[in-house]
C-alpha positions, 0 to 999 in steps of 0.5 A, a space after each residue: 267815750 266815742 260819739 255814737 252817731 258819727 261814722 269814724 275812720 281809722 288813720 289807715 282808712 283815711 289814708 286810703 280814701 284820700 290816697 296819701 300815706 299814713 304818715 301824712 295823715 298823722 302829720 295833718 293831725 299833729 299840725 291841726 289840719 285834720 281834726 281827730 278824736 283820740 281815745 283810750 289809754 293816754 301816754 305819759 310824757 316820755 313813754 315810747 309805747 303806743 297809747 290810745 287810738 285815733 279816729 277821724 270823722 268820715 264826713 270830714 274826710 269825705 269833704 276834704 276828698 271832695 274839695 281836692 277833686 274840685 281843685 
């Protein structure tokens, strides 16, 4: 279940805000550099079909964007 109080962004929206590619966002999530919420139907081991969805908290994205603007 998704948290009701948080505003969440898709991977595509996150990439647009941070001005990076979608594969970069997926890589950051996989490396643990960007916390993400996964929900929906999980994939079984070895299943090549897409499963579930990924959302990123808007506050986290905006904080990351702000820290990059300062640097």
